[in-house]
N, C-alpha and C positions, 0 to 999 in steps of 0.2 A: 375455624375457617371464616365464620360470619364476620369477624372483625376486619377481614380483608375485602369484604363486599359492601362497604359502607357507602360507596358512591351511588347516587340516586339512579344511575343507569341500570344497575343490577335489580333494583326494586321494580323499575318499569318493565324490564325484560321478564321478570318473574310474574308480574301481574298479567302481562300480555300472553305469556305462555299458558296461564290458566284460562284466560278468556278464549284462546284459540284451541284449547285442548291439545297442546303440544308439550313434548318434553324437550327441555333446553338446558345446555351445559356450557360452562366456560371450560376451555380445553387448551392444552399445549403450553407454549412458552410463558403465558401470563401466570398459569398455575405453577409451573416450574420455578419461576422467578420469585414467587411468594416464599417458597422454601429456601431459596438462595439469598433471600433478603435483598433482592435487586429491584429497584423501581422499574415498572413496565407500563408503558402507555399504549401498547398494542394488545388488544384483547380479541381472541378467536372464540366465536360462539358457534357451537354445533347444534343444529336443530334436527330432531327426529321428524322429518317432514320437509317442507319446502322452505329452504333457508332464505331465498330471495323474497318471497311473499312476506315472511316474518320480518325481514329487515325493512321492507317497505312500510309495514304497520308500525314498527318502532319509529322510523323517520317521520311518519305522519303525526304521531303523538308529540314528537319533539319539534315539529314544524321545521325540519331541516331536509336537505337534499340527500339522496342515496345514490351511490354509483353501483350500477348493475353490470356484472360480467357473465352474460348468459352462457358463453362457451365454457366457462369454468364452474358454472353453477354457484357463483358467489356474489355477494353484495357487500359494500362497505360504506360506512358513514363516519364523519368526524363530529364528535360532540365534546365541547369544551376542549380539554387537552388530550382527549382519548381518540385512538383510531380503532374502530370496531369492525371486524369482518364476520359475516354470517355465512354459513354453509350448511347444506343439508347433510345429514349423516349418510355415509356411502361406503360401499365396498368396491375394491378395485381389482382388476386383473390386467396383466401386461403381455405384450408381444415381445419377442426376443430382440427385434430390431428397433424398438422405440421405448422411451421412458414416459410416453404419454399413456395414461391408463385408460382402459375401458371401464366406465363408471356406472354403477347401479345404485339405486337407493338401498340403504342399509340400516342397521341398528347401531346403537352406541358401541356395542361390542365390535361390530364390523369396523367402525370408524377408528376405534382405539387399536385394533389389529393392524390397520394400514399405516399407523404412525411410524416414523423412522426409528425413534429410540424410546425406551421405557420412561425416561425422564420427560419426554414430550407427549406421553400418552395419558398423563394425569388429567383428570377432569373433576370439576366441582359442579354439583347440581344447583341450578337456579330455579328449580321447581318449588312451589310454595310448600308442598308436603315434606320435602327433603332439602330445603334451602341450606347451602353451605356444606353439604355432605361430600366428602372426598371419595372418588372412585379410582382405585389404583390396582387394576387387575394384574399388572406385571411387576409389582414391587419396585416401582420407580422411586418411591421415597427412600427405600433402602439403598438404591443405587446412587441417589443424591448424597446420602450420608457416607457411602463408601467412595464417592467421587469416581463413578464408573459409567462409561458409555456402553450401553448394551441394547440390542434390538429386541422388540417384543416377540418376534417370531424367529424362525431360522435365519441367521444373518446372510447366508448365501442367497436365499430367496429374496430377502429384503433388499440387499445390495444389487442383485442381478436385475430385479424389477426396475429399480431406479438407481443407476450407478452414481448419480450425484450424491446420494446418501453416504457414499464412501468418503467423499470430501467433506460433507457436513459432519460426519463422525470426527474427523481429524480437526475440523474447525472448532467444534464444541470442546474437544479435548484441549486445544490450544487456548481458547478464550477462557475456559473455566478451570484450567489446570487439572483436568480429569484424566484418568487412565482408560484406554479402550480395552474392553473385555477381550480375553484371549481368543475366544471363538470368533468374535467379530473381526479381530485383527487377522486371523488366519484366513477368514473368508475374503477380506480385502486383498491380501497377497495372492490368493488363488484366482480371483476374477478381476484383477486390476485392469486387464485389457478392455473390460466392458466400459471403461470411462470414454472410449472412443465414440460412443453413441450420444454423448452429452455435448451440447453446443459450447464453443469456446467462450462465449460471453458468460455462461453460467459457471464454467470452470474458473474463469478469471475473477468473477465476483466472489467466489469462495476463497480463492487464493488471496485476494485483497483483504478479506476479513481475517484470515490467518495472520497476514502481515501486520494488521492493525491490532492484533491481540497484545497483551502485556509482554509476553515472552514468546515470540514467534518461532523460536527454535524448537519448541515442543511440537508444533505442527509440522515443521519442515523435517524433523527427525522421523516422525511418523510417515510423512510423504515419501521420504527416501527409503526407509526400511520396508515399506509395503510394495515398493516398485512403482507407485503412482507418479512420483516426481520424474522418473525416467520417461514416462509417457507424455506428461503435460509440460515439462520444462527440461528437456535433455541437456541444454547448455549448462544448467546449474549442476547437474549430476556429474558432468565432465570435470568439475573442480575436485571431485573426490579422489583421494588416494595419495600415497607418498612413493616417490621413486628414488632409488639409491644407486649411485655410481661412485666407485672408489670410497665406499663408506660414508658418502655425503648424501644427505636427503634434504628435501625441502619440506616446509610445513604442509599439512593437509589443507588446501585452500577452500574446501567445502566447509569444514568445521570452523575454519578461520572466519569465513563469510558469515556463518550463523552467529558467531561470537560478536562480530562487528554489528550485525543486525540487532541482536539483543542489547548491545551497548548503546546504540543510537536511540533505541526505544526508551531508554531511561531519561532521555533529554528532549525528545520531540514526538508528537503524535502525527507529524506530517507524513502522509502515505508516500509521497514522492521522494522525500529524503530517505525513507526506509527502502524504497526501490533502489535508490542510489547505493545504499549499503549492500544490497543484494548483488548489484551489477558492477560494483567498483573493480573487482578482480576477474570479471567474467572472461576476459581474453587471456588469462594466464595460461590455460592449457595450450592455446595456439602460439604463444610466444615463449614457451618454456625451452630453455637450452642449457646444456651442461658445458661449462668452460673449464677445461683441465687447469688445475692449480688455483682455480677461483671458486668454482661450485655452480650452483643453479642460478640462472638469471631469467628474468621475464621482461627484457628490454622492450619498451614501446607498448606494454599491455594497456596503458591508459589511453593511448591514441587509438589502438585497434578496438579496445572496449567501447570507446565513444562512438566509433563507426558502427558497432554492432547494435547499439541501443535502438535505433529506428527499426531495424529488422526484428528485434525481439518484441518491441511494442506492437508492431504490425502482426506478428505471429500470435501474440497473446490478446489481441484486440484491445490493447490499452490506448488511451487517447494520443493521437499524433499532433499534439499542440504544444503550448508553452510548458506543460507538465513534462512531456517527453524531452523538450529542449533543456529543462532544468536538470533532469537526470543525466542527460548527455554531458552537460557542462560539469556536473559534479564528478562524473567518471573521468572526464578529460583532465580535470584539475586536482584530483584527490591526492596526488603525490606532492604537489607544490608546497603546501604548508609544512609537510613532513620534512622535505628537503631543507626548507628555511629553518626549521627547528633543529636541524642537525649541524648547521653551520652558522657563521657570523651573519647576522641579519642586516643586510644593506638596505638603505632607503630605496634604491632603484628596484631591487627585487620585490619589495613590499608594494611599491607603486605599480609594478607590472601585475602583481597578483590582484590588487584592487581594481585595476583597469579591466582585467579579464573576468573577474568574478562579479563585479558590480554589486547590486543589492543582495546577491546570493552568498556574499562572503561569510555571513554568520552561519548559514547552513553548511557551507564548505568546512568551516572550522569544527562544527559538530561532527561531521563525517570523519574528519581527520583524527579527532580525539577518540572517536569510536574505533578507529582502525588500529589503535594500540592494544594488541592482544597478548603481548609477551608476558610470560609468567615471571620474568626477572624484575623483581621489585625496584632494583636500582635503575634499570632502564626506564621503567614506567615513571618513576619519580623525575628522572632527568628529562624525559620527553615532555612531561606535564609542565615542568618549570620552563622549558624552552618555549612551549606553546604559549604560556602566559607572556613571555617576552615578545613573541611574534604578535600576539593580540594587542599588546600595548603599543607596539611599533605601528601596527595597522591603524590604531586609533590616532596616534600622533601624526602620522603621514597624511591621513584623511583630513584631519583638522587643518593641517597646514597647506596641503596641496590640492584638496578637493578633486581627487582622481576618480572616485567611485562614479560610475555612469558618466565617464568623461566625454565631453564634447569638445572638438578642437576649437581653440580661441580664434584661429584663422581658418576660414573655409576655402574650399576650392574656388568658389565665386570670387572671394577676396583676392586670391592669387592671380586669377585671370584678369581681374580689373586692375590690379597693381602693375602687372607687366604687359597688359594689352595683348594677351594671348588667348587662344581657344583651348577648350578642354583637350587634354592629351597627356602624353608621357611625363612632361615636365611638371605638370600640376600634381600628378601622383607621387613623383619623386619628392617634391618639396613637402607635401602633406605627411609622407612617411618620416621625413627628416624632422619635422616639427614634433610629431608624436614621440619619436625616439629621444629627441633632446629633452622633452618634458619628463618622460618616464625615467631617463637617466639622471635627471636633476641638473642638466647643463643650463637650462633656462627655467625661470618660474612659469607656472601655469597661468599666465596673464596675456591679454591681447597685445599690450604694448611690447612686451618681450618677444612674443611670437612674431609680430610684424617686423620688428628689427631683425630677427633671425631669418625671416623669410626673404627680406631684401638682400641680406648677405649671401644666402644660398642661391638666390636667383642670379645675382651678379656672378657667382662662381661658375654657373653653367651658361653664361653668356647672355642672360636676359637683361633688359633695360627697364627701369622704372618709368612708367608713363603717367601714373596717377599719384602725384605726390600728396594729394589732399585726402587720401583714403583715411577714414576715421580710426584713430588709435583708441 
């Protein structure tokens, strides 16, 4: 262990522990990550005594500032590239209606008992007489080797005390590709309703961490199988299931969504594109219809889904800003490149897609490629070849016509000045005609062509040119 404690901060903490006659330990994620061979810049230090006073003495020696959080009994400091948090060893007890514990001073054993999982209860002594010694009372090392998430004490008690730990168990399983212990899994299923006492912000924070893991479907399968997903995100569970009429069934849109999510995770770390993958078919349950002689349809699910995005973001306390608008745009447009890839790709269709997607066109193409989940290798190959054609067409049209983030070459002010009219219906009509003409390729995307077109359209509806000197 000593080789992992080479940083000077550990020597300083050890020296001060002796001076203050305290016992001090590194504990939790930092220790766990040593055995997982993952770099960690966050270090939790547990002090058998007053953690805040000890942190202040460390900060004084280093001549740096310390942040004190008296309500939580913790203090933290930043030193070089490390974030170090100090807390006094404690034992906790809980009330049924709250996940905020009643805290008392405790021993190292008490502190390890209150930890969420055995792999997070590992501690390393920083005391001079036992420096580097590992303390593993719950066989956390064995659980790391077996890739197992297990609670130190009775899982029902652990999860009932702080129900957020149920989500944390699933999050760690998803991030580390670990299995949740059977007893712990049964406990989560039995007390899933306890998640209701956890704030939405904390729930969503864990959900986002699951979504950002390498293979989020691991986490979402656990969320679904335990019943937690039904409570925290019921719209997603509504995607589950296959209905048959006249022997015809549709695909299970829940598992399709998980496949799309895993697929897009192979090409992007962007949280919001991953949310777009989750929500791209969210309105399929509401738009599902069976048409005799044809089969199952989901007409308009992209439009209805886009309208649902702000409600879902509000419900989950996700940001109602440009991130939400990006997800909404992706849901709205996710079928468009697929439709293009199935047919002859016209310049006008590509121009319209570029016009609507703007700078998000690359993200949209990633989502659409991820949306190919068929097991038919011929179809997969055909779609991918067609997508390559669409992408080349997008590049060619963009280079030629500059449609991405398009701004009209003739403005409403130009139209009013040209014809000597005030803002009104005629201005709107002509602006729409200019846009359509450029998108359809009837005129080039240039000011001169657009002004000539404007004059023609104005004359057609009875307007007269009054400013012949308007700049081309």
